[in-house]
Structures are given as C-alpha cells and as structure tokens.
N, C-alpha and C positions, 0 to 999 in steps of 0.2 A: 810867451814862448815863441821860439823861432826855429826854423830849419836851416838857418845860415850855417855855413861850414866853419867860419873862423870868427873869432871875437871881434875883429875889425868889422866884419860884415854884420855882427850882432849889435853894433853901436848905432842903431838907427835913430835913437833919441838920446837926450842928455840925462845925466845923473842916474845912470843905471848902476846897480850894485850886483856883481856876479858872485856866486858862491862856487868856489872851485877847490880842487885838491892841489897839493904841492906839485904833483906831476904836471898838471895842466898849466899852472902859472910858470913852471920852469920852461915848458915848451913856448909859451907866449913870450918869454924872455930870451928866446933863441932866434938867430938869423934865419934858420931853416923854416920857421913858421911863416915867414913873409915871402912875397913874390919879388920878381925882378923889378917891378914897377913901384912897389911899396916896401920901403926898408923898415927895419925894426924901429929906427928913430922916428919915421913917419907914423908908424902904428902907435907908438907910445905917446907921441905928440897929439894924435887924434884922441886917444883915451884921456889925456890930460885936459885938452880943450873942451871935451864933452863932460868932464866931471865924473868919469868912470871910476868905480872903486871895485876892489876884489876882497871878499872874505875868504881866507885861505886856511883850509884844514890840512894837517899833516897827513902823509901817506907813506906806507911801506912800498918802496919801489926799487927796482934794479938801477944800476948805474946808467942804463940807457933809458930810464924813466918809464919802464914797463911796469904795469900794475896788474893786479888780479889775484884770484885764489891760488893760481899755480906759480906765482912769482914769490920767491923768497929773497927779500932785499932788506935794506936798512930803512928805518923810519926816518923820514925827512920832514922837517917843519919849515916854515917860511924862513926862519933864521938860518937854516943850514944851506939855503940855496944861494947861488951866485947870480943874482938878478941885476939888471941895470938899475942904478939907484933911483931914477925917476919912476920906474915901474914899481920898485919896492915901496916907495912912498905912497902909492895908491892902494897898498895892501894892508889889511888888518888880519893878524894871525889869530887863529884859535889854537890855544895851547893843547898839547897832547893830553894833559891831565883833564881837560874839559871834554875831549872827544878823541877816541882812537878806534877806528874800524878799518880793516883791510879790504872790505867789500868794495869792489869797483862798480861803476855804472854799467860797464860791459857785462859783468857777472849778473847784474840784475835783469838785463835784457834777455 
C-alpha cells in the first residue's frame, strides 16, 4: 500500500498489478492526469518498462468519469473506453457478467 497520489508515483518497483475501475484507467489514459514535466507518453512508457499491469473492472460513470451512489451514468467496461493502445495492452478486463457493483471507494470511506 502507498499514499502516493498518482499511479506514476505508485510504480516504485517492477511487475506491479493494480486493480482499478474503468473510471480510474480512463483518467490514467488522459493528458490531464500528467504534469508539464511528465507527458502521457512518458507515463505509459514508464508503466511498460516496469511491467505494470492493470486489472480493470467496469463502472457506472458519467461522461466526465464521475462515479458514486449519487451518479447515474452508463456502465463502461474496458472495451468501451478510448485508451491509448499501449495502455490498453497492459489491461486485463473483468467482464460485467463476472462483477458489477456501482459502489465507489469514495462511498466506502
């Protein structure tokens, strides 16, 4: 476990597998997730070089990727997201039929 704010910061060692929701992997695949000094391509290259993998569960989320009990959105799985291809190759989807819960980690806290 780590208190690091971003997944780039969480990659302190190699061959880590993260378990995330579709909303989280969608944000990891966006430019706004990265800083002026670290581009999305830099971040994804770092993930690739360190053997990082993501297990991705589908989530009900709004178009702006908001989630939670008060959000009524459409269910999105890994296949429905527009991710950079290199990032998508690091992901293993869990199908909706295998797991479907709209409970967010924010709601658990």
